[in-house]
N, C-alpha and C positions, 0 to 999 in steps of 0.2 A: 558615385556612391562608394563609401568606404567598404573594405572587406567585411567589417562587423555588420554594417547596415545591410549588405547583400545577404550575409548569412542569416541575419534575423528575419529578413523579409521572406527568404526561402523557408525558414523554420516555421514562421507564422502561417504561411500558405500550406505547409505540410501538416501542421497541427490541426487544421480545420478538416475533420474527417468527413468523408462523403456521406456517411450514414446520418450525420446531423442535418445535412441539406435534404436528403431524400427521405430518411426516416422509415425505410422499408423493413419489413420483418426479416428478410434475408440478411440484410446488413446487421441487424441486431443479433442474429444467431452467429454471424461470422465474428463479431467483435465481443460478444457476451455483454452487451450494454444496451439498455433500453432508455432512450431519452424521455419516454413517457412515464417512467417510474415503475414499469412493470418489472416483475422479478425475472431476471435473465439467468440462463444456465451458467453454472460455474465453468470457467475456462482455466485450465491448468497453466501455470506460468511456463513460458517457453525458455526462460533463461536469457532472453534477449533484453537489452536495456531499452527503457522507454525513451520517448523523445525528449522529455525534460532532463532525464539523467544524462543522455548524450549531449544535450545542449550545455548542461552544467560542466561536463567534462571537456567539451570543445571550447568553452569560453576562454580559459587560460591559454590554450594553444592559439586561439585567434588573437589574443593580446600580444603574444610573442610574434606572430606573423605580422601584425600591424606595426610593431616596433621595428621589425626587420625591414619591412618595406620602407618605413620612414628613414631608417639609416641608409638604405640604398639610395633613396632620393637625395638625401643630404650629401652622400658620397658623390653622387653624380653631379650635383651642383658644385661641389668643391673641384671635381675634375674639370668641369667646364670653366670654372674660374681660373684654374691652373693653366688650362689650354689657352684661355684668353690672355693671361699674363705672359705666357710663353710667346704668343704671337706678337705682343707688344714689345717684348725684349728683342725678338728677332728683327722687328722693324727698326728699333733703335740701333741695333748692331749694324744693319745695312746702312743707316744714315751715317753712323760713325765711319764705317768702311769707305763710304762715298766721300766723306770729308777728308779722310786720310789720303785717298787716291787724288783728290783735288789738290791737297797740300803738297803731295809729292810732285805733281805736274807743275805746280807753281814754283816749287823749289828748283826743279830742273831748269826752268826757264831763267831763273835769276842767277844760276851758277854758270 
């Protein structure tokens, strides 16, 4: 699951308030909302941001995180490619060194 999908799944689970499931009067008093349409007491704003507002603010940050993770994966892939190329080059160098050693031995025998 992508970071965005995980975030949205958690947000969706968090946004389903318990009072909607239970519908108890105590929950209605705590949140100041009545799902049955009854008039609920006024609840003064606390200055805290709502879930939707936090979600809206977090979304651009999540986009940046996703892009950063993607760049990290791409960088890791390039590093693995470089390491693989380096191993191939080292193997070819060993073959060339072996051929040089063999050529030197063959030359000694003919001189």
